[in-house]
Legacy VTK file of the C-alpha trace (Angstrom):
# vtk DataFile Version 3.0
C-alpha trace
ASCII
DATASET POLYDATA
POINTS 63 float
-59.867 41.017 28.606
-61.133 37.501 28.113
-61.274 37.399 31.921
-62.989 40.460 31.961
-65.676 38.982 28.982
-66.807 35.849 31.098
-66.957 37.472 34.652
-69.866 39.686 32.653
-71.821 37.014 31.164
-71.359 34.262 34.367
-73.171 37.307 36.570
-76.091 37.523 34.097
-76.729 34.332 33.473
-76.960 33.896 37.251
-79.453 37.483 37.329
-80.730 36.222 34.582
-81.765 32.992 36.348
-82.813 34.257 38.939
-84.934 36.442 36.790
-86.704 32.745 35.304
-87.017 31.334 38.706
-88.778 34.561 40.137
-90.851 34.001 36.653
-90.893 30.339 37.063
-93.059 30.284 40.398
-95.814 32.796 39.666
-96.386 30.750 36.253
-96.724 27.821 38.238
-100.772 28.575 38.888
-103.326 26.835 37.325
-103.264 27.977 33.766
-106.366 29.860 33.559
-104.531 32.604 35.901
-100.895 32.695 33.614
-100.402 36.692 33.192
-98.846 36.466 29.079
-96.628 38.597 29.487
-95.012 36.924 32.564
-94.967 34.048 30.170
-93.817 36.449 27.054
-91.328 37.726 29.825
-89.302 34.142 30.864
-89.205 32.998 27.425
-86.931 35.742 25.602
-85.414 35.637 29.061
-84.486 31.833 28.475
-83.535 32.684 25.543
-81.191 35.900 26.133
-79.509 32.964 28.879
-79.930 30.729 26.204
-77.723 33.430 23.352
-75.530 34.177 26.180
-74.343 30.372 27.734
-73.971 30.296 23.073
-71.137 33.178 23.463
-69.497 32.139 26.799
-68.863 28.753 24.850
-67.420 30.081 21.935
-65.467 32.734 24.304
-62.247 31.078 23.317
-62.412 31.045 19.740
-62.686 34.928 19.651
-59.167 34.984 21.511
LINES 1 64
63 0 1 2 3 4 5 6 7 8 9 10 11 12 13 14 15 16 17 18 19 20 21 22 23 24 25 26 27 28 29 30 31 32 33 34 35 36 37 38 39 40 41 42 43 44 45 46 47 48 49 50 51 52 53 54 55 56 57 58 59 60 61 62
């Protein structure tokens, strides 16, 4: 079970990091042209990545 959960978490983190990279490129424009929905999504996605990394880090504690 642990291997499946670890596999899922790693792939989900990778997917979200790719999404962050895409959003980061969009946010690197002039400050006056920033899309606030993209900024909101960037911040939320960054939070999700941190949560998943924390779960992955403590996964062995739950076994």
